Residue frames as qw, qx, qy, qz and C-alpha x, y, z in Angstrom:
[[0.516, 0.207, -0.100, 0.825, -9.07, -20.21, 35.05],
 [0.256, -0.718, -0.432, 0.482, -9.36, -17.48, 37.49],
 [0.293, 0.426, 0.302, 0.801, -9.98, -14.03, 36.02],
 [0.096, -0.720, -0.387, 0.568, -10.57, -10.54, 37.18],
 [0.306, 0.457, 0.441, 0.709, -11.80, -7.96, 34.76],
 [0.095, -0.507, -0.308, 0.799, -11.92, -4.29, 35.70],
 [0.190, 0.572, 0.545, 0.583, -14.19, -1.73, 33.89],
 [0.183, -0.887, -0.418, 0.073, -15.46, 1.77, 34.28],
 [0.454, -0.458, 0.074, 0.761, -12.27, 3.78, 34.05],
 [0.398, 0.680, 0.416, 0.454, -11.97, 6.89, 31.92],
 [0.212, 0.309, -0.089, 0.923, -11.79, 10.62, 31.96],
 [0.326, -0.760, -0.548, 0.121, -13.26, 12.45, 34.91],
 [0.094, 0.775, -0.043, 0.623, -13.18, 16.13, 35.73],
 [0.259, 0.107, -0.650, 0.706, -11.69, 17.25, 39.04],
 [0.394, -0.003, 0.383, -0.835, -14.57, 17.14, 41.63],
 [0.708, 0.096, -0.368, -0.595, -16.35, 14.59, 39.64],
 [0.713, -0.234, 0.589, -0.298, -17.33, 10.97, 40.26],
 [0.551, 0.361, -0.699, -0.279, -16.55, 7.62, 38.65],
 [0.833, -0.227, 0.405, -0.300, -17.60, 4.13, 39.47],
 [0.267, 0.482, -0.817, -0.168, -15.19, 1.28, 38.78],
 [0.914, -0.110, 0.159, -0.355, -16.22, -2.42, 38.70],
 [0.069, 0.500, -0.859, -0.081, -14.45, -5.70, 38.84],
 [0.891, 0.048, -0.086, -0.443, -15.84, -8.98, 37.74],
 [0.269, -0.468, 0.841, -0.037, -14.50, -12.25, 39.00],
 [0.911, 0.169, -0.133, -0.353, -14.73, -15.67, 37.47],
 [0.742, 0.372, -0.548, 0.109, -13.17, -19.03, 37.66],
 [0.306, 0.126, -0.722, 0.607, -12.78, -19.06, 41.46],
 [0.359, -0.621, -0.687, 0.113, -15.01, -19.19, 44.57],
 [0.104, 0.608, -0.013, 0.787, -15.47, -15.32, 44.67],
 [0.525, -0.724, -0.138, -0.427, -17.38, -15.30, 47.97],
 [0.869, -0.394, -0.121, 0.272, -14.42, -16.83, 49.88],
 [0.601, 0.213, -0.010, 0.770, -11.94, -14.19, 48.73],
 [0.156, -0.776, -0.177, 0.585, -11.20, -10.75, 50.30],
 [0.525, 0.660, 0.348, 0.410, -11.15, -8.11, 47.57],
 [0.363, -0.621, -0.016, 0.694, -9.02, -5.00, 47.15],
 [0.486, 0.846, 0.125, 0.180, -8.47, -2.04, 44.95],
 [0.591, -0.471, 0.143, 0.639, -5.01, -0.76, 44.22],
 [0.453, 0.887, 0.086, 0.021, -3.80, 1.96, 41.94],
 [0.647, -0.256, 0.248, 0.674, -0.46, 2.86, 40.41],
 [0.237, 0.947, 0.022, -0.217, 0.41, 6.21, 39.00],
 [0.743, 0.565, -0.168, 0.318, 3.25, 6.67, 36.53],
 [0.314, 0.617, -0.436, 0.575, 6.55, 6.52, 38.34],
 [0.425, -0.457, 0.502, -0.599, 5.10, 5.55, 41.57],
 [0.013, 0.062, -0.989, 0.137, 4.62, 2.14, 43.44],
 [0.461, -0.397, -0.660, -0.441, 1.35, 0.32, 43.40],
 [0.109, -0.149, 0.592, -0.784, -0.62, 1.27, 46.52],
 [0.178, -0.448, -0.876, 0.023, -3.57, -0.25, 48.31],
 [0.147, -0.245, -0.010, -0.958, -6.43, 2.08, 48.52],
 [0.675, -0.157, 0.186, -0.696, -9.43, 0.05, 49.66],
 [0.285, 0.087, -0.952, -0.070, -10.30, -3.52, 50.64],
 [0.687, -0.218, 0.103, -0.686, -13.23, -5.49, 51.81],
 [0.316, -0.254, 0.908, -0.109, -13.60, -8.86, 53.42],
 [0.066, -0.100, -0.895, -0.430, -15.47, -11.71, 51.84],
 [0.098, -0.598, -0.795, -0.014, -18.73, -11.05, 53.60],
 [0.043, 0.680, 0.211, 0.700, -18.66, -7.18, 53.58],
 [0.577, -0.704, -0.380, 0.165, -18.17, -6.82, 57.31],
 [0.460, -0.666, 0.103, 0.578, -14.80, -5.07, 57.29],
 [0.522, 0.795, 0.098, 0.292, -13.45, -2.39, 55.00],
 [0.541, -0.491, 0.071, 0.680, -10.16, -0.50, 54.84],
 [0.420, 0.872, 0.148, 0.202, -9.40, 2.71, 53.14],
 [0.589, 0.035, -0.090, 0.802, -6.10, 4.53, 52.73],
 [0.148, -0.640, -0.352, 0.667, -6.06, 7.91, 54.11],
 [0.050, -0.208, 0.370, 0.904, -5.74, 9.46, 50.71],
 [0.242, -0.227, -0.713, -0.617, -9.13, 8.20, 49.70],
 [0.177, -0.389, -0.809, 0.405, -10.96, 7.91, 53.02],
 [0.131, 0.568, 0.366, -0.725, -14.27, 9.79, 52.97],
 [0.343, 0.537, -0.303, -0.709, -14.31, 10.00, 49.14],
 [0.451, 0.244, -0.784, -0.351, -14.17, 6.45, 47.94],
 [0.729, -0.168, 0.460, -0.478, -16.41, 3.51, 48.80],
 [0.220, 0.234, -0.919, -0.228, -15.73, -0.09, 48.17],
 [0.750, 0.014, 0.346, -0.564, -18.57, -2.61, 47.92],
 [0.056, 0.213, -0.932, -0.287, -19.24, -6.12, 46.69],
 [0.800, 0.071, 0.092, -0.588, -21.97, -8.36, 45.52],
 [0.388, -0.272, 0.880, 0.031, -21.19, -11.94, 45.97],
 [0.678, 0.416, 0.568, -0.211, -24.21, -13.01, 43.89],
 [0.540, 0.834, 0.002, -0.113, -22.84, -11.07, 40.93],
 [0.844, -0.149, 0.127, 0.499, -19.19, -11.80, 41.75],
 [0.328, 0.710, 0.060, 0.621, -18.33, -8.12, 41.44],
 [0.386, -0.566, -0.289, 0.669, -16.80, -5.48, 43.50],
 [0.274, 0.820, 0.249, 0.436, -17.07, -1.76, 42.87],
 [0.463, -0.263, -0.221, 0.817, -15.24, 1.36, 43.78],
 [0.095, 0.897, 0.397, 0.172, -17.26, 4.52, 43.95],
 [0.505, -0.077, -0.049, 0.858, -14.98, 7.47, 43.54],
 [0.018, -0.908, -0.408, -0.093, -16.30, 10.88, 44.55],
 [0.186, -0.959, 0.148, 0.157, -14.67, 14.34, 44.76],
 [0.883, 0.156, 0.123, 0.426, -11.84, 13.17, 42.44],
 [0.159, -0.909, 0.224, 0.313, -8.63, 15.08, 42.32],
 [0.488, 0.734, -0.463, -0.091, -5.67, 15.07, 39.96],
 [0.124, -0.511, 0.832, -0.176, -3.80, 12.89, 42.42],
 [0.757, 0.049, 0.577, -0.302, -6.37, 10.10, 41.80],
 [0.670, 0.601, -0.310, -0.305, -5.22, 9.69, 38.26],
 [0.290, -0.457, 0.841, -0.009, -3.71, 6.16, 37.90],
 [0.575, 0.045, -0.747, -0.332, -4.26, 2.68, 36.66],
 [0.614, -0.311, 0.428, -0.586, -6.70, 0.99, 38.98],
 [0.456, 0.161, -0.870, -0.099, -6.39, -2.78, 39.73],
 [0.791, -0.395, 0.128, -0.450, -8.61, -5.17, 41.60],
 [0.265, 0.357, -0.880, 0.168, -7.09, -8.07, 43.54],
 [0.870, -0.288, -0.198, -0.347, -8.59, -11.17, 45.00],
 [0.156, 0.480, -0.774, 0.383, -6.92, -12.87, 48.01],
 [0.781, -0.322, -0.464, -0.267, -8.10, -15.94, 49.95],
 [0.440, -0.748, 0.379, -0.320, -5.58, -15.54, 52.72],
 [0.868, -0.218, 0.444, 0.034, -4.19, -19.05, 51.98],
 [0.478, -0.291, 0.606, 0.565, -1.84, -18.24, 49.17],
 [0.387, 0.513, 0.659, 0.390, -4.26, -17.66, 46.24],
 [0.005, -0.665, -0.040, 0.745, -3.98, -14.24, 44.78],
 [0.465, 0.513, 0.578, 0.431, -5.38, -13.01, 41.47],
 [0.080, -0.496, 0.026, 0.864, -5.05, -9.58, 39.75],
 [0.540, 0.735, 0.400, -0.086, -6.94, -7.86, 37.09],
 [0.637, 0.305, 0.240, 0.666, -5.36, -6.14, 34.11],
 [0.201, -0.396, -0.164, 0.881, -6.34, -2.70, 35.29],
 [0.200, 0.798, 0.505, 0.262, -8.56, 0.21, 34.18],
 [0.410, 0.115, -0.086, 0.900, -7.20, 3.66, 33.68],
 [0.102, -0.882, -0.431, 0.161, -8.56, 6.75, 35.41],
 [0.416, 0.270, 0.099, 0.863, -7.56, 10.11, 33.94],
 [0.170, -0.777, -0.469, 0.383, -8.41, 13.36, 35.81],
 [0.292, -0.003, 0.283, 0.914, -8.58, 16.45, 33.68],
 [0.229, 0.651, 0.357, -0.629, -10.66, 19.52, 33.10]]
């Protein structure tokens, strides 16, 4: 059974850093593109970063470009999101998504990020 489990969320001060991780299991991780989404209360879920299956291409939303970095380790079946210079606008539930481009899509349960001093 395919599963994605996020971790690393929590409370961070404005201007601080946080590192999220997502562990995949039950599917051929190295063949899936991976993404991070976030959803703040009352807002739609938005794509903020993605990485292809061999770490050649990445995408960042304008709202996080230059502050967040997505990476993956296919040997450990994990992706990470390094979040720097965090602002209150970054507070949200963060989700990872796996997509093989052929109809298989998996989502994690989310990890919360709270930004407060």
